[in-house]
Every structure is written in C-alpha cells, then in structure tokens.
C-alpha positions in Angstrom: 15.0 12.4 42.0 14.5 10.0 39.1 16.6 9.8 36.0 16.7 12.9 33.8 14.8 12.8 30.5 16.8 13.6 27.4 14.8 15.3 24.6 15.2 15.6 20.9 13.7 18.5 19.0 12.2 19.0 15.5 10.7 21.9 13.6 7.7 21.9 11.3 7.5 25.0 9.0 4.3 25.9 7.1 4.8 28.5 4.4 2.0 30.2 2.6 2.8 32.4 -0.4 0.2 34.0 -2.5 -1.5 36.9 -4.1 -5.2 36.9 -4.7 -6.4 33.5 -5.8 -2.9 32.3 -6.7 -1.2 30.8 -3.6 1.0 27.9 -2.6 1.3 26.2 0.8 4.3 24.1 1.6 5.4 22.1 4.7 9.0 21.3 5.6 10.2 19.0 8.4 13.5 19.8 10.1 14.6 16.6 11.9 16.7 16.4 15.0 19.7 15.3 12.9 19.5 18.6 11.0 18.1 17.1 7.8 15.3 18.8 6.0 12.4 17.2 4.1 9.5 18.6 2.1 6.5 16.8 3.5 3.8 18.8 1.7 2.4 15.7 0.0 1.5 14.2 3.5 -1.3 16.6 4.1 -2.7 20.1 3.2 -3.2 21.4 6.8 -1.0 22.0 9.8 -3.3 19.9 11.9 -2.8 16.9 9.6 1.0 17.3 10.0 0.9 17.8 13.7 -1.4 14.8 14.2 1.0 12.7 12.1 3.9 13.9 14.3 1.9 13.2 17.4 1.4 9.6 16.4 5.2 9.4 16.2 5.6 10.6 19.8 6.2 14.3 19.1 4.7 16.9 21.4 4.0 20.5 20.3 6.1 22.9 22.5 5.5 26.3 20.9 4.3 27.9 17.7 5.2 31.2 16.0 3.9 33.1 13.0 5.5 35.7 10.7 3.3 37.6 8.3 4.5 39.9 5.5 1.8 41.6 3.5 4.0 43.9 1.5 3.6 42.8 -2.2 1.2 39.9 -1.8 1.1 37.8 1.2 3.6 35.5 2.9 3.0 33.7 6.1 5.5 31.4 7.9 4.3 29.3 10.8 6.9 27.5 12.9 5.9 24.6 15.1 8.5 23.5 17.6 8.2 19.9 18.8 10.0 17.6 21.2 10.0 13.9 22.2 12.0 11.8 24.7 15.1 10.3 23.1 14.9 6.5 22.8 
C-alpha cells in the first residue's frame, strides 16, 4: 500500500431568499481552518464558485438542498468539497 492521502474539507453555501421579484442570493465559503468569508462578489452562480474552487484544487464531494416555502422562499444549497493537504 502507498502512503495515505490526508484531506482537508471546505463548504460552499448558497442562500437564496426572496418573495416574488424581490430576492437576494449570497455565497459563503467555510474554509478548512473554520473561518467564514462572504464570497458573493466573486460570481452570481454556484457553477462560477465551484469552477473557481476547482482551479484551486477542490473537488466536489456532495451537495444538499433545503427549501422552505412557508412565507416566501428560502433555499440553502450546501456544496461539500475536499482536496489533498499540501
């Protein structure tokens, strides 16, 4: 067996909140060290953010979605990513 690969993990969260034509989409990056950063300004789609993360060596592991349509609409998409530790 070869050496084991050590992984680090991160989380990209897309949050959509809105009602009718009034809505707001935000993206937050949760880094392996536990820090949190609003990265909304880097792109307006999940694909743009995932492609940016991919260029930095991150691989998508799983995705999950929560939808609450009681009083307007709220969607939260979570993208779990990993990459080998340097």
